[in-house]
N, C-alpha and C positions, 0 to 999 in steps of 0.2 A: 216475489218471495225473497224476504230479506236473507234468509239463510241458504240461498242458492248462489254458488259461485261458478262463473262460466270459465271454461278452459280452452274451448276451441269451437269452430263452426265452419261449415262449407255450404256452398249454394247447392241445393238439390235441383232447382229449376228456376224459372223467372218468378215464381210466386212464393217459394219456400226455401228456408235454410234449415239445416240440421244443426242443432247446438248440443255440445257435450258439457254437462255440468255436474257439480257435486252439491248434494243437498244434505246439510247437517242439522240434525235436531238433537235434543238432549239424549234420546234413547236410541237413535239410529243415525247411520251415515249411508247415503245411497248415491250411485251413479245414475244419471239420467241422460238419455240420448233421445232427443225429441225433435220433431218437425215444428217449426215456428213460421209465422207469417207477420207482415206489418199491416196493421188495420188503417182505416181512413184517417185516423188521428195521428198516423205515423208512429203508433206504439207497437212494440213487439208483443205477440200473443202466441202462447203455446198451444198446440193442437193435442188431441188425444192420441195421435199417431206417434208412438215412440215406446221405449222400454226404460224401466227404472228397476235397478236391482241393488242388493246390499253390497257394501264395499268389500265384504269378504270374498266376493267373486272377482275382484280386481286382477289378481294373479292369473286366473284362468283366462280372463278376457285379454290380458297382455300376451299370454302364450298363444292364444288362438290368432291374434292380429299379427304376431311375429311369424306364425306359420303361414298365414296368407301372404305376407310380404315376401317370405322365402320362396313360396310356390310362385308368385308372380314374377320374381327375379329369375328363377330357373326357367319359367315359361318363356320370358323374353330372350333367354340364352339358347332356347331350343332344347332343353333337356328336363322335361317335367317328369316328376314321379308322383304317384298318388299320395295325398296328405296322410 
């Protein structure tokens, strides 16, 4: 997909990576978080397992990830409160 720009990835397990990308079309921009694998020809292939949503939800996603980070930090310090 030529209009897909990748911004990060992490290893899910031995077979799969999770990749975070932005898909830009003339009439929409979407965030895509999807599971990928490498086929026999060593080409990356996207699976159907993932989520794609409009860029308008980016702020809410950032807030949720920041809340998770704070929660995990507090948990490691031994003082967790409900999110």
